[in-house]
N, C-alpha and C positions, 0 to 999 in steps of 0.2 A: 727326381725330375730336376734338370739343370735350369738355371735362370738364363733368360735370353741375353746374349752378349750386349745387345743394344741397350737393354735395360740396365745392365751392370755399369755401363759407361755414364749413365746419368744419375744413378743412385748416389746419395750423399748422406752423411751422418746428420740427423736432425738437430744435434747439439752444436757441433763445431763446423758443420757444412763441408767438411773435408771428405775425401774419397774413403770408401770402405773396401776391405778385402773380402773376397768370396771364397768360402770353403765348402764346396759342393758335398764332399764326403761327410761333413759335419752338419750340413744344413744350417749354416749361419753366415752372417756378415759380421766383420770384425773391424773395429776402429783401433789401430795400434797406438794412436796418439793418446787415447783416453783409457785404453785397456777395457773396452766395453764391447760386448757382442750383442747382436740383434738376431732373433730367431727368424726362420723361414717356415711358415706353416702352410701346408697344402700348396706349396709352390709360390706363396705370396710373402714377400719380405714384410716383417712387422717392424716398422721404423718409428716406434713410439719409445721415448726415453723411459717411460714407466714400465715398459715390457723388456727393456734391455737388461743385461747382466754385467756387473763389474766382474771381470775375470780375476782369479787369484794370480799371484805372482808366478807360480809354477805354470799355470795355464797360459799366461801371457808369454812366458819363455817358450813354451811348446808351440804356440801359434806363430810367434816370431820366427822360430826355427823352420816351421813349415813354409812360411813366406819366403825365407831364404832359399829353401829347396826349390820352390816354384821359380824364383828369379834365376837361379842357377840353371834349371832345366831350360828356360826360355833362351838364355844367352848361349847355351850349347847347341840349341836348335838352329840358331842363326847362321 
């Protein structure tokens, strides 16, 4: 189940208050500034720092690459 686009616009990291990236296929929200991911359980974002995961360096590179692919796809659609 995908998150509502309106909800995604207002969601922010509970720690640094910055925007989060949404990965529907992975069912998570990601803060690239902190290398932290937040789970989505039963369609509900769990934005508790205690429930977040610090991603490994390899995982951070993989997610950053996916973000780049999404950005590239958007710019080619324009």
